[in-house]
N, C-alpha and C positions, 0 to 999 in steps of 0.2 A: 219705892215706886207706888203711886196711887192707883188703885184698881176700882172697877165699878163706877167709872166716871160717866157723867152725862156728856153728850157731844160738845156742848158749849164749854163745860168745865175743862174738858180735855184740851180744847183749843186755847183757852185762857191760860192754862198751866204751861203749855209750850211757849206761849208768848211771854211768859215770865221765866223761861228757860229752866223749868222744873221738869223732872222725869214723869213720864206717863206710861200707860200700859202698851200703847202702840202709836205709830205715827197717825195723826188725825187726817181724815179725808173730808174735804169740804167742797161745796159748790155754790157759786152764785145761783140765785133762784129767780130774781125778778128782772125782767128786761128793763134796762136802765132808762129807756125813753118812754116806756109804756104809759106811765101816769102823768107825763108832763103836760103843761099847758099848750105846748106846741102840737100835740096830737091827741086831743081829748076823745076823739071818736074811736081810737084804736083799743082793741081788747087787751087785757093784761096777758103778757106772754111769760112763760116760765121755762127755765133750763130743765127743771125736774118736775114734770107734770104729776099730779096726784094719781097714784095707781098702786098695784100690789108691789111692784119692784121698788118704787119710791118708799113705800112703807117698810119693806124689808131692809132697805139700805139705811133708813133712819133708825130702825131698831138695832142695827149693827154699828151705829155710831156716826153715820153721815151727818155732818153739821151744815145746815143751809145758811146762807148769808143774804140778808136783805141789805142791798147796797144803795138804795135810793130813797126809800119812803120816809125814813126817820133819821135825819142827819143831826138833829140837835140844834139846827139853825135854819132860818129861811131867808129868802131874798125877795125884794119887791122893787119894781120900777114905777113909782106912782105917776110919773108924767109921760110914760111911754104906753101907748095903746097897742095891744097885741091882738090880732085876729087871725085865726087859722081856718083854712078851707081844705077839707079832705075830698079827694076826687079819684075816680078810676080812669086809668088810661091803658088801654089794651090789656085789661085784666090785672094791672098792677096798681097798687095803692100809693098815691102821692099826697103830700101835705104841703100847701103853700102857706107860709106864715108872714103876715105883713106887720111891720113895726112903724107906727106913726108917732112922730115927735114934733115939738114946736119948731125944729130947725130943718125938718125934711123927713122923708119916708124911705124905708128900705124893705126888702123882702128876701126870703130864703125858700128853697124847695128841697124836700126830702122825699126819697122813695123808701117805703117801709118793706122790710123783708123779714124772714124768720129769724128772730133774735138779733137783728142788725138793721142798719139803715145805710142808704147811699145818698150822699149829698149831691144834688144836681146844681145847686147854687147856694152859696153862703152870702152873708149880708154885703160884704165888700165887693164892688165892681170896679170903681175908678177912684183916683185920688180925691175927687170931689166928695166922696163918701166919708172921709176922715172926720169932718165936723159932726156928722150925724152919729157915727160910731162913738166918738168921744162923749157926746151927750148921753147916749144909751149907757155907756160905762159909768159915767159920773152920776147918773140918776139911780144907780143901784144902791138900795138900802139893805142892810143886814140886821136881822133880829133873832133873839133866842127862840127856840121851839123845844124846850125841855120836857114839857108835860107829855107831848105825843111820844117822845122817845122813851120816857119812863113807863108809860102805859104799854107801849109795844114790847118792851123788855119782859114785862110780866105776861102779857097776852101770848106772845110767841112761844114762850116756854124754853126748856133746856136743850132742845135740839136745834135752836137757832142762835146766830150771833148777828147783832146789828152793827153795821160798819158806818162810821162817819167819814165822809170824803170831803176834803178841803177844796176840791176843784182842781183844775189844771194849774200848774205853775204859771205865773203871770205872762211869761213869754210864750209858753206852750199854749196858753189859752188863745193866742192869736194864730196858732197853727191848727190845733185840734178842736177848738171851741167853735162857737157860732159865727165868729167874725169874718174870717177869710179862709180861702182854700190854701193848701200847702204851696201850690204853684204861685198864687198871688203873694203869699208871705215872702217867698224867696225873691220874687221880682222887686217887691217893695223894700225888702231888706237892702237891696243894692241901690235902689233909686230914691227911696224916701225914708231912710232909716230914722231920721229925726222924728217924723210923724209916728212911726211905729213905736219908738221909745217913749213918746208922750203917752200913748195908750198903755204901754207896759208899766209906766210909773203910776198911772191911774189904777190899774189892776192890782198893783202892790198894795195900795191903800185899802182896797176891798179885802184882800187876803189877810191883812193885819187885823182887820175887824173880826174876821172869821176865826183866826187863831184864838183870840181872847174869849170869844163866845164859846167855842168848842172846848176850851180848857175847863170851863165851868160846867159843861154838860155831863149827863150821867153815862155817856158812852165811853168805853175804854179803848177800843181799837179804832185808830184814826189812820187814814191813808191820804196821800198827797200826789196829785198829778198822774202822769203816765204818757206813754207813747212817744217819749223823746227818743230820737234816733240819730246816731252819729253821722249818717249821710246828709242830714240837714243841719244839725247842731254839732259843731266841732267840739272836741274836748276843751279847748280854750274858752269857747263861748258857754259851754256847759258849766265850767267853773265860775265864770263871770256872772251869768244870768240865772242860774238855777241853784247852785250850791248855797248861796247866802240865804235863800228862802227856806230851804230844807233846814238849815241850821237855826234860823230864827224861829221857825215853827217848833222844832224839836225842843229848844230851850224853854219856850212857853208851855208846851204840853207836858214835858217831863216834870216840871215843877208841880203839876197837878196829877201825877201818877199815870198819865196816858202812855200808850205805846204807839209809835209812829212808823208807818211803812210807806215806801214809795213804789209805785206801780211800774217797775222796770220789766216790761214784757217784750221789748224788742232786742236788737243786737246791743250787747253791753260790753264787749271785750275792750273797746276803745275807752270806756269809762271806768273799767273795773278798779283801778287803783284810786281813782277819785272817790268812787262809791265806798271803798273800804275805809276811807278816812271820815266818812259822814257820821254824824251823831244819831242818825236814824236807827231804829231797832230792827226793821224787817225789810228784806228785799222781797217785795210782794209781786206775785204774778210772773216771777222769773220763769221763762219758758226754755227748757233745755234743748240742745241740739237733738234732732236735725232742723228744728224750726227757727233757731237763732244760731249765733256764732260762738256759743259757749256750751260745753257739756256740763252735766251736773257735777262731775268731779272737779272740773276747772272752777266752777262757781264756789264750791266749798273751799278749795284751796285759796281762792281770791278773798273770800269773806268768811274766815273761820269763826269770827266772833258775832256774825249776824244770824238772825233767824231767817231762813230761806223758805218762803211760802210759794211753792211753784204753781204754775199752770201746767197741768199735764199736756205735753206737746200735742197740739190739735190734730196734726197730720196722722198721729199714731192711733187715733180712735178708729181708723179704718182697718187696722191690723186685725188678724184673727185673735180670738180670746186668749189663746196660749201665749201669743207674742205680747199682748198688752200686759199680761201677768209678768212676763219676763222683764219687760221694760220697767214696770213698777218696782220689782225687786231690785233691779240695778240702780234705780234712782235712790232707793233707800240705802243700798250698800255704799253708793258714792257720796250721798249728801247727809246721811243721818247716822244713827237713828234720832239723835237729839237735835233740837232747834230746827226741825224740818216739818213742814206740812205739805200735803199733796192736795192741790185744789183744782177746780175747774173754773176758769175765769173768762173763757171764750166759748162761743156757741159750739155745740157738738151736733153733728148731723142727726136729724130727728129720728132716723131709722137705726141709729147706732148707739144711742146713749144708754139704753138698758143693758146691753151686752157689755159695753165698755166700762160703765160704772161698776157693774157687778164684778168684772174681771179685776179691776183695781182694788176693790174691797176684798175680794178673795185672796189676792196676793198679799195685801197688808195683814190680814188675819192669819194667813199661813206663816208669814215671816215672823210674827210675834206669838205664834202658837195660841191664838184666840179661838176658843171653842164655844159653840152655841148649843 
């Protein structure tokens, strides 16, 4: 067993299924929309603000993840003009973003919250918008951005891990991305499926460009997609429209020594046997019961050969410190200690993160007899 590990090295060893001194504790740090072109006026928000508690947790091994700024690739739409307007409405911050194209214009509206957003309108409104959406998708260009990632890996140091995200799966991009609301997707799936599948095919072409660029990037840990839910996507459609893209990405990335995870943070019981057969390495952001329909024990039984990188169940951050410690120890008993990471991938109430994060770290250190 390797001791005296940096936070990043501890995570990397677990991702290689090698023994370490304790289960790693990680947290997303940068709000994923904060630096985007769609909201340039918004200040950067962090899951773990700089303070004495943050410093103590990092000294004890907390590994922070930058999940947005240094992907190893970039995208551009040279023929789409994007303009954002930030405004206040009854004390709430809204952003309207207009997309102007040679074939027509669309707009979206977001409300900004603490470490989250609420969509009030996505780009799609009526079937007349398909032509414009297809233009926006096909105008997307992908290019390498290796130098920024290489520099960040050095500058951020050993208590950070940079994550490269491939984006949503092609079909999921039409549900969770910028294009249409979940309700509109479901209606269009029944009424205009051919049009949806044309956009799906166009998005596949973009993802394939990204796979190849990311495979050559300096980043080691790659994630794909997220938020797929069996109440919207049946197991049959999951196998048909999602699994082939996980397999294609895994084949390309594995040849270059990368590890691939998929962001399965919702109910997964209906998919568990399909997931077990995937070539991916990591079940990333798995959120145990009571926040989803699988316990940690059920997850480990379903995926004995996978690395499970959990999201500590968000509802449990409101529990007393002693209860959070008990939950943490039970998660380790049921899912580990090997091939397990405890992460924070959802926002935690601003008034609770210090006590909750400290309780999780205390429980991990006690479980593995770590002294400071």
